[in-house]
C-alpha positions in Angstrom: -15.6 1.5 -43.1 -15.9 -2.0 -41.6 -12.1 -2.1 -41.1 -12.2 1.2 -39.2 -15.0 0.0 -36.9 -13.2 -3.2 -36.2 -10.0 -1.3 -35.3 -12.0 1.1 -33.1 -13.7 -1.8 -31.3 -10.3 -3.5 -30.7 -8.9 -0.3 -29.2 -11.9 0.1 -26.9 -11.5 -3.5 -25.8 -7.8 -3.0 -25.1 -8.4 0.3 -23.2 -11.0 -1.4 -21.0 -8.7 -4.3 -20.2 -5.8 -1.9 -19.3 -8.0 0.0 -16.8 -9.8 -3.0 -15.3 -7.3 -3.5 -12.5 -7.0 -1.2 -9.5 -3.6 0.4 -8.7 -3.1 2.4 -5.5 -0.2 4.3 -4.0 0.0 5.8 -0.5 2.7 7.9 1.1 3.5 9.7 4.3 6.3 11.9 5.5 6.2 13.3 9.0 8.3 13.4 12.2 7.9 9.7 12.9 8.2 8.0 9.5 8.5 8.3 5.7 7.0 5.6 3.5 5.6 4.8 0.1 3.4 1.8 -0.7 2.2 0.8 -4.1 -0.3 -2.1 -4.8 -2.3 -3.5 -7.6 -5.4 -5.6 -7.4 -7.4 -7.5 -10.0 -10.9 -6.1 -10.6 -12.6 -9.6 -10.8 -14.0 -11.5 -7.8 -11.6 -11.8 -4.9 -9.5 -8.8 -5.9 -6.4 -10.9 -6.2 -3.1 -9.0 -5.5 -1.2 -8.3 -8.7 1.8 -6.6 -7.1 3.0 -4.8 -4.0 6.1 -2.9 -3.1 7.0 -0.3 -0.6 9.8 1.4 1.4 9.8 2.8 4.9 12.2 4.9 7.0 11.6 5.1 10.7 12.9 8.4 12.0 13.1 7.5 15.7 16.8 7.2 16.6 16.1 4.2 19.0 14.5 2.3 16.1 16.7 3.4 13.2 19.4 0.9 13.7 16.9 -2.0 13.1 14.1 -0.5 11.0 15.8 2.7 9.8 15.2 1.7 6.2 13.1 -1.2 5.0 11.9 -2.4 1.6 8.7 -4.3 1.3 7.5 -6.9 -1.3 4.3 -8.9 -1.8 5.0 -11.3 1.0 4.9 -8.4 3.5 1.4 -7.4 2.6 -0.6 -9.6 5.0 -4.0 -8.0 4.8 -5.6 -5.8 2.2 -9.1 -4.5 1.3 -10.2 -2.2 -1.5 -13.8 -1.6 -2.2 -16.0 1.3 -3.2 -13.6 4.0 -2.2 -12.1 2.4 0.9 -8.5 1.1 1.1 -7.0 -0.9 4.0 -3.4 -2.3 3.9 -1.4 -4.1 6.6 2.3 -4.6 6.1 4.2 -6.9 8.5 7.9 -7.3 8.7 8.2 -10.5 10.8 11.7 -9.9 12.1 14.4 -11.7 10.2 17.9 -12.2 11.5 18.8 -8.6 10.9 16.1 -7.2 13.3 17.1 -9.1 16.5 13.6 -10.5 16.8 11.8 -7.2 16.5 8.6 -7.1 14.3 7.1 -4.2 12.5 3.4 -3.7 11.8 2.2 -0.9 9.5 -1.6 -0.4 8.9 -3.0 2.1 6.4 -6.7 3.0 6.4 -7.7 5.5 3.7 -10.7 6.7 1.7 -14.4 6.6 2.6 -16.8 3.8 1.6 -19.3 5.0 -1.0 -17.1 7.9 -2.1 -14.5 6.6 -4.6 -12.0 9.3 -5.6 -8.7 9.5 -7.5 -6.9 11.1 -4.5 -7.9 10.5 -0.9 -6.5 10.7 2.6 -6.4 8.5 5.7 -4.3 7.5 8.6 -1.5 5.1 9.4 -0.5 3.2 12.5 3.1 1.9 12.9 4.0 -0.5 15.7 7.4 -2.1 16.5 7.6 -4.8 19.1 10.0 -7.3 20.4 13.1 -5.1 20.4 14.9 -3.2 23.1 12.3 -0.5 23.1 8.7 -0.8 21.8 7.6 1.9 19.5 4.2 3.2 18.2 3.3 6.1 15.9 0.3 7.3 14.1 -0.1 9.9 11.3 -1.8 11.0 8.2 -1.4 9.4 4.8 -2.1 10.5 1.3 -3.3 8.0 -1.3 -4.4 7.9 -4.9 -5.1 5.7 -7.9 -3.1 5.2 -11.0 
């Protein structure tokens, strides 16, 4: 009997630890862009970033030669906020040698404070500056938790 209770308590503790961190994914696919972003944050004070990755395709022909297809990693996530149902992410591609000095800024604002949900919607704003032709786009984004 005691052995069964100890095993059960151990399983509960492991399950709690597995779900303690917050993992989010967001995606959009419209006439301007297609992207997916996935991030994970620790649940303790400070909500430290555990991981981040993403991919973006800019559909505008004038931008596709430079930012047609980009892959993002943790260093590209410059700002983030997740609290009580609200999620904000800012991804910046600072323009390495392959962009000709152009920079990309993608901001996602999703959810509603005070209303946490497993699936939620929001908006994105995409801006490209410093290249031959500045570009800006906005659209809807779908997000969820894992």
